[in-house]
C-alpha positions in Angstrom: 6.7 -7.1 -11.6 3.1 -6.1 -10.8 2.8 -3.2 -8.4 -1.0 -3.4 -8.3 -1.5 0.3 -9.1 -4.5 -0.2 -11.3 -7.0 -1.6 -8.8 -9.0 -4.7 -9.8 -7.6 -4.6 -13.4 -4.3 -6.0 -12.0 -6.1 -9.2 -10.8 -7.7 -10.0 -14.2 -6.2 -12.1 -17.0 -6.5 -9.1 -19.3 -3.8 -7.3 -17.2 -1.1 -6.1 -19.6 1.7 -7.7 -17.6 -0.1 -11.1 -17.8 -0.5 -10.7 -21.5 3.0 -9.5 -22.2 5.0 -12.1 -20.2 8.5 -11.6 -18.8 10.2 -10.0 -21.8 10.8 -6.2 -21.9 8.0 -3.9 -23.2 7.9 -2.4 -26.7 7.8 -3.6 -30.3 11.1 -5.4 -30.1 10.7 -6.6 -26.6 10.8 -10.3 -27.5 14.1 -9.9 -29.3 15.8 -7.9 -26.6 17.9 -9.2 -23.8 17.7 -7.4 -20.5 21.0 -5.9 -19.5 22.3 -7.1 -16.2 21.7 -4.5 -13.5 24.6 -3.1 -11.4 24.3 -3.1 -7.6 23.4 0.6 -7.5 20.7 0.1 -10.2 19.1 -2.8 -8.3 19.0 -0.7 -5.1 17.6 2.3 -6.9 14.9 0.2 -8.7 13.9 -1.3 -5.4 13.5 2.1 -3.8 11.5 3.4 -6.8 9.3 0.3 -6.6 8.4 0.8 -3.0 7.8 4.5 -3.6 5.3 3.7 -6.3 3.6 1.0 -4.4 2.8 3.3 -1.5 2.5 6.5 -3.7 5.0 8.7 -1.8 7.4 11.2 -3.2 11.2 11.2 -2.6 11.3 13.8 0.2 8.6 12.1 2.1 10.2 8.7 1.5 13.5 9.9 2.8 11.8 11.2 6.0 10.3 7.8 6.6 13.7 6.2 6.2 15.3 8.7 8.6 12.6 7.9 11.2 13.0 4.2 10.6 16.8 4.4 11.0 16.3 6.2 14.4 13.9 3.5 15.7 14.9 0.3 17.5 15.1 -2.9 15.5 15.8 -3.6 11.8 15.7 -0.4 9.8 14.2 -1.9 6.6 11.4 -3.6 8.5 10.7 -0.4 10.4 10.5 1.5 7.2 7.9 -0.9 5.7 5.9 -0.8 8.9 5.7 3.0 8.8 4.5 2.9 5.2 1.9 0.2 6.0 0.5 2.3 8.8 -0.5 5.2 6.4 -4.2 5.8 6.5 -4.6 5.5 2.7 -2.8 2.1 2.8 -5.1 0.9 5.6 -8.2 1.9 3.7 -6.9 -0.1 0.8 -5.9 -3.1 2.8 -9.3 -3.2 4.6 -10.8 -3.6 1.2 -12.7 -0.2 1.0 -10.8 0.9 -2.1 -9.8 -0.7 -5.4 -6.2 0.6 -5.2 -4.1 2.8 -3.0 -4.7 5.7 -5.4 -8.4 5.2 -4.9 -8.0 5.0 -1.2 -5.9 8.3 -1.2 -8.7 10.0 -3.1 -11.3 8.9 -0.5 -9.1 10.2 2.3 -8.3 13.5 0.5 -12.0 14.2 -0.1 -12.9 13.7 3.5 -14.8 10.3 3.1 -12.8 8.5 5.8 -13.3 8.6 9.6 -11.0 7.5 12.3 -12.2 6.7 15.8 -9.4 6.9 18.4 -10.1 6.6 22.2 -13.8 7.0 21.6 -13.5 10.2 19.5 -14.5 9.9 15.9 -13.4 12.5 13.3 -12.9 12.9 9.6 -9.3 12.6 8.6 -8.3 13.9 5.2 -4.5 13.3 5.5 -3.4 10.2 3.6 -0.1 10.0 5.6 -2.0 9.9 8.9 -0.5 7.1 11.0 -2.9 4.6 12.5 -2.4 3.0 15.9 -3.7 -0.3 17.4 -7.3 0.2 18.5 -8.2 2.8 15.9 -11.4 2.1 14.0 -11.5 3.2 10.4 -14.8 3.7 8.5 -16.1 5.3 5.3 -18.6 8.1 5.7 -22.3 7.1 5.2 -22.6 9.0 2.0 -19.8 7.0 0.3 -20.7 3.5 1.7 -23.1 2.8 -1.2 -20.7 4.2 -3.9 -20.4 1.6 -6.7 -16.6 1.7 -6.5 -16.5 1.2 -2.8 -19.0 -1.6 -3.0 -17.0 -3.2 -5.8 -13.8 -2.9 -3.7 -15.5 -4.7 -0.8 -16.9 -7.4 -3.0 -13.6 -8.1 -4.7 -11.3 -7.7 -1.7 -11.2 -11.3 -0.8 -10.2 -12.3 -4.3 -7.3 -9.8 -4.3 -4.6 -10.1 -1.7 -6.9 -10.6 1.3 -6.8 -8.7 4.5 -3.7 -8.9 6.7 -3.9 -10.3 10.2 -3.2 -6.9 11.8 -6.5 -5.5 10.4 -10.0 -6.7 11.2 -13.1 -6.0 9.2 -15.8 -5.3 11.8 -18.8 -4.5 9.5 -18.6 -4.9 5.7 -22.0 -3.3 5.1 -21.1 -0.1 7.0 -17.4 -0.2 5.8 -15.9 -0.3 9.3 -12.6 -1.9 10.3 -10.2 -2.0 13.2 -6.4 -1.9 13.6 -5.8 -4.9 15.8 -2.0 -4.6 16.1 1.1 -3.1 14.4 2.0 -4.8 11.1 4.9 -7.2 11.1 7.2 -8.1 8.2 5.2 -11.3 7.5 2.2 -9.1 6.7 4.0 -7.2 4.0 4.8 -8.3 0.4 7.8 -10.8 0.4 8.7 -9.4 -3.1 10.1 -6.2 -1.4 13.9 -6.4 -0.7 14.1 -3.6 1.9 17.8 -4.4 2.6 18.6 -2.9 -0.8 16.9 0.4 0.1 18.9 0.5 3.4 22.1 -0.1 1.5 21.2 2.7 -1.0 20.6 5.3 1.7 23.6 4.2 3.8 26.1 5.2 1.1 
């Protein structure tokens, strides 16, 4: 399935997955039959998929899971909520970046500001966790960047902005975290119960 790692290229008909179809990759892909996955393989694949979507490594992902398992409510949903609240993901979901990797680069290079309780500062930590009421903006020097402008222009045609985020000012690249994300705001293609089963063994 598409993980949307390549920015706007994932949304075009020229996308490799669109061209290839559902058969396996490679020269003999059309002739091959996919082997049926075992329960463990399905769980592992789901974990790897979510890790790649959000761009986190194994140790960091495990820490997120441990924190989610200690929180109240459903562990799988809590895990996805923690991942959604990452600053690099929020920059992407607001439409200021073409992909999460692009958003991470903006954050790492100090091009993203966060205003919390009236205090605005540059945040260069992609895993920084946003809270309701936070305002996220791109620094003035990057607002006219062609890639940022393209991201804003094409954001509506991609997945759209989730209800928990609000775009305040598109021209000045400013958005707000309205509330915490819910499961309905996150991709329905993720089967978080398989990840919980994997780590619960």
